[in-house]
N, C-alpha and C positions, 0 to 999 in steps of 0.2 A: 702063428699069430694071426696073418694075413687072412686064413679064412676065420680065424674066431671074432676078427673086425667088421669083415663081411657080412658075419650071421647078425652079428649087433646092427649093420649099418643098415641091413632088410629090416628087421623093426625100429629102429627109431630116424633112419635116414640122417646120418650125422654129418654123411658128405655135400648131401645138401644143403643145410642149415650153416657149415662154416666153411663152404664152397672159397670165400674170398680169402679165409684165414688159413685155409689147408693150402691151398695155390695163390700162389705170387712171385711175380716174377722178382728175381735179384739181380742186382746190376753184375757186371762183367769184372771179370780181377777181382773175386771176392777168394780169398785166403783161410787157411784153418786161424790163422790171428784175427779173424772177425769171428770166431766159434767160441772164444772165449769167455764172452758172458753167458753163450748156451751152457757151457760146461759149467759156470760157475752152477748155472740155475738148476741143471741135472745133479750137482752135489747135493743143492739145498733140498730137493724132493727127494734122497737118499736120505740124507738129515730127518727129515720130515717121518718118513716111515720108519725107519730105524728108530727115531726117537718115540714115536708112538707106539712100539714093541716094547722099549725100555720102562715107559712108563708103565707099564703091568705090572711089572716085578717091583720096579723101584718106591724106595719109601722114603720122602722129604722128611726125615727125623732126624734130630740130633743124640738118639741114641740107636736108633734102626737104619740110619743110609748107608754107612759102612757095609752093615752085615749084608744090607740087600743088594751091595753093588759085588761081596763076596760070592751071594748065591748066585746074578747073574754069571758070573765067572765061571763057576765051578758045578753048580747043580741045573741049572734050565736048560734044558736042548737046546742045542744053537745059540745059545745067551754069550758065550765067548765070542762068537762069529760076527753077531749082532752090534756087538757092543765096540768090537774093532773095526766093522764098518762104520758106525756112526763117528768114530773118532777119526780114522780115517778122510772121511767124505769133510768133515767138521775141518781140518787141515788143507783138503784140496780146495774146498770152496775159498777159503783167504786166498792161496793162491793165485786159483783162477781170478776172483775179483783185481788184487793185485797187478796180473800181467791183461786184465781188460782194462783197467786204468792207465796204464802206462801204455797200451794200444791207441786206447783216445786221444791221450795226452800227445803221443808224437804224431799222429793223423789229425791234428786239432779238432777233432771232433766237440770238442765245448764250446767252438767259436759259433756266434749266432746264427741259425736258430734254435741252435741247440742245446743253449747256458741254460737253462732251466732243465733240461735231461742231464746237465752234468752236474748242477745242484742233488736233482734226485740221486741219480748213481752213489756220488760220495754219501750221500747219509744211509742210501744200505752199505756201504762199506762200512762205514760206523755201528750200524748195526749187527753186521756181523761181528766186526772185532768187542761188541757188546756180549753177544750172543756167545761167543769164545769165551769172553773172562767169566760170565755168570753161569756158565755150564761146567768150570774148571772147578768150583768149588763142589760140584753135587756129590764126586765120590767122597767127601769129608775124610779124608786121610792126611796124614803130617802134612803132604807136600803141595796139597789144596790148600788148607787151614792157612797157610806161613805166606803162601803165594798171593793168599784173599787179604793178608793181615797186610804185606807189602804192596799190593795195589792200591788198596781201598785208602793208607795210611798217606799217598803219593796225593789225594786229593786232599788234604788237611791244607797243603803246602799251598792252595791256591789262595790269596791277600784274603782277608775280612769275612769271605764264604766260604773257607775251605772246610773249616768245624764243620758246618751243618751240612756240607753235601756229605761229606764223610759218614756224620749221624744216620743221613737220609738212605744211605747207600748200604749201610752195616743195620739199620733199624736201632741202633742204640751206640753206644760206645765202644765194645768189644765184638770180635768177627763169635757169634754162637749161634745156637740154632736159630732165629731169629733171624739172624742172618742169610741163615741155609733155606729158610722159607721164602724168604723175599726174593733172592736168586733166583730159587725154584720157578715162582711166580713170574719174574723176568723172563727166564730162560724159555718156556715152555706158553706163557701167555699173550705177555705184552710185547716182547722183543716178535715174536711169529707175526702176530696181526700188525703192528707197523710198520715189517716187512714185507708182506705179502702186499700192503696198500703199497710200498713204497716200488716194489717189482712191478705192480700192475701198472700204475702211472708210467712206469720207464719204458715197459713194453710198448705201451699205448702212445707214447712218444715216439719211441723208435718206428713204430708202425706207420703215423703220419708222415715223421721224417723222412724216414729211409736210412740206410746206409752211406756213410761217410767213407769213401772206399781209400782216397791216398791224401797226399798233402796238398 
C-alpha cells in the first residue's frame, strides 16, 4: 500500500497539498479511548462501501425486496459476506458512537468552547439511530415489517401531532410499499447526506479546537 500511495503521490502531490492535515501534533497522554470517534467513522465508511455494493442488487419494491435479499444471500458471489459486513458495521457504528459520547461526557468535552460540537455530535448520533431504523425495514420480512409497525406507531403517542408524524413517516396510515420506498430513500440518500454534513462540521471543529484529554 505504501508503494501504491507513493506512486499516486508522485503524480498528484497529495502529501504537499494536505501536509497540514496529514502531519499534525497531538497532545500528550492520548489513549485508545480518544480513538472511539475515529472507530465510529471507520465503521461508517464500511457502511457506505458495502451499502453501495448491496444497492446494485437490492430492489426497493414491495413485491421484489425480499426476493432480492434472498438473491444477495444465496446467489450473488460474496453477497452474504458483504451483507454481513454491512450489518456488523451498522452495529459497531452505533456502539462506537455511544462509547464516544460517554467518553466526551465523562471528560466534560461538551463544555465551552466545545458546546456546539457536542450538539453536532448529538445530531450525528440521532442520524445514526435513524439510519439503523430505516435500514431495518429494507429486508421486508415479517420481523422487519412488525418492528417498523411498532416503531412508527410509537410516534402516534405524541400529543396533538403524533398521528401526523406517523403518517409522514409511513407515507400513509399503514406500513406498505410506500413506506418501504420512503425508508429506502431516507436510508440511502437523505440520512447519509445530512450525516456527511454533520461529520464534516464535527471534524472541522475538532481540528480547530483540539482534543480535550482529561477532566
